[in-house]
N, C-alpha and C positions, 0 to 999 in steps of 0.2 A: 588644672595646669600640669600636674602630674602625669596624665595621660597623654597630654600634647608632647610633653618632654620625652617621655618612653618611646613614643612612636617616632618623632622627628628629631630629637635631640642631636643624634649622631649623624645625621645626613648633612651633607657637605654645603648644603645650600641654607644650612640653619645657622643664622649670625647673631641673632638677639632675641629675646622674649620681653614683652610688654605686657604685663598681665591683665591690665584694664585700661580702657581709653577714657580719658576724660572723667575721672571720678567727681562728684558734684563737689562744690566748694564747702557746702556744709557737712560733708561726710566726717564723722568723728576721727580725729588725726590718730588717736591711739589705735583704733581698730585698722585704719588704713596703714599705718606703719607696721602692725603686727603682720598683716596680710603680705606687705611688701617683703619683709624680713623672711617670713615661710618659704614664700615661692622663689626668693633668690637661694635660698638653700636647695631647693629642688633644681634650681638651673646649674649651680656647682656642682651638685651630685650627678645630673644626667648629661649636661652639656658644659662642662668646665671651661670651655674655651669660647664660649658664646657670652654676649653681653647681656646683663640683666637692665632693664629699661624701666623707669617708673615716671609716671606724669605726675605733676606738682599740684594737681587738684586745683588749678587756677589759684593757688597761693604760691607764687613765685617769690619765696622769701627764704634766704640761706637760713636765717634763725630757726625755720620750722623744720628744715630738711637736714641740716648738718650732723644732726645727732641720729640719723637713721641708721648709720652704720659708723664703727669705730674708725678712727683716722687710719688705723693700720691695717682696715678691713674693708676696702672698698675697691678692690680691683675688678675691672670691667663692669662698673656700675655707672649708669648714665641718667641723668634727669631730663626728662621730655618736658619742653615748655612749648605751649601753644599760643601764638600770639596774632590776633586778627583785627585790623583796623576798623572792620564794618561794626564791631560792637561798641565802639567808643564814641559817646556821644559829645563830640567836643565842637566848640565853636566854630563853624564852617569858613569863617573869615580868618581864623587864626590858624589853627594847626592842621587844617585839611589843606595845607600846601605840600608841595614835595619836600620842601627844606623843613617843615613842621614834622612831617612824618619821619623823615630821616633822623632828626631830633628824638623823636620817641623811640624809634629802633636803638638808636645809639644808647638810651638811658635803659632799654631792656637788657642790653649786651654789658653794661657796665654792672647790672645786678648780678649777670653770671659770672663775673669774675669772682665774687664772693662764695659761689657754691663750690665745695670742695671736689665735687663729682665732674665728669665731663656733662657739658650741657648741649643737647639737641634741640634746636627749634623745628620740632618735629611736623607742625602744621603752621601754615600761614598763608596768606594771600594779599594782594594788593587791592582788593574791592576795598571801596571807600564808603559804601552804604550798605544797609541792612535791609534793602528793600524786597530782595529775591523772596518769591512766594513760598511762605511756611519755613523760612529760614530760621525763625525764632521759634518754631515749634508748630505742630498742626493747629492752624487756625488760632495762634497765639500771638501775643504782642509783649515778648519779653523785654523789648527796650524800643521806644519810639523812633520813628525813621528820621535821620539826620536832613533829609531833603523830601520834596515831592515825590513820591514813586510813581512810576509810570505804568498804567494798566495796559494789558494785552490779552488776546484771546487765550483762554485757557486751553492747554494742550488736549488732545485727544488721546485716548489709549491706544497702545500699539498692538493691543491684542484684539483680535475680531470678535464678533458675537458668535456664539453666546458667552464667551468668557469674560467679557467685558460689557458693561452698561454704563452709558453715558449719563452724567448727572443733568438737572434741569437747568439748562444755559438760560431760561428766561425769568429765573427766579430772581426777585429783588437783591436778597441777601440769602447767604447759605452758611450753616454751621456745621458741625458744633462749634461754639465758641470759646474762646479763650478766657482765663481768669480775669484779664482787664477790659472785657467787652461790657459796655453799658447799653442796653438796648433803648435806653431814653435820651441817649446822646450819640446820634449818628455821626457827629463829628469827633469821636474818639480816637484813641490811638490805634484801636481796633479797626477803624475804617480803611486803613491802608494794608489789612491782613486777611480780610474775607473774600468770598467770591462774591460778585455783584453783576448780575446779569451776564454771567459767562465769562466775565473778564478777571483774570487773575494780576499779579503785580510782578514787575521786573526793575531792573535798576533805575535810578533816577537819571535824568538827563542833564544833571548839574554838571557833570564832567563828559567832554566828548572828543571827538577828534580835533575840534577847532580850540 
């Protein structure tokens, strides 16, 4: 971080620094907060007009973060919050409506009011399912799909031979397999995550133009 700030901190296009993107929600808070405090001191030293931005580690709770900096010492500090619909396994007959989604966004912004720093919703998307291939990790199944995912032909490499070699598109199933895959249960959650006979996965057809 210091190297980046020394090189770019005075550049006119340098407006903010966020030292790490989406630290895991099990990251020890004491260590993460210590890291944030140290980097912010560097930002103040090398780019005093820039903003110091920190991700909430998917723990969007004012009680966890309002002690990160003193009440009289948080100028140019911003909390970064990422909110994605696709990873919430909510009853599709309930909250997967436009009104339900708007209500969820409203609840998130209400939480932001209790955060003493400015809050940026730095990443967000209107996608309503988690079907996109490998979205949950390489051949992994971090969460079950909310709807039946649609199979599509896997894309081919944009690089020509010999720089790229295609995979076996006739294979019944291809790994490596994620931690939720059960080879004895072909109907497992993983069923909509792995490549089967050259077919990958894309968004469900639950919501379309009609």
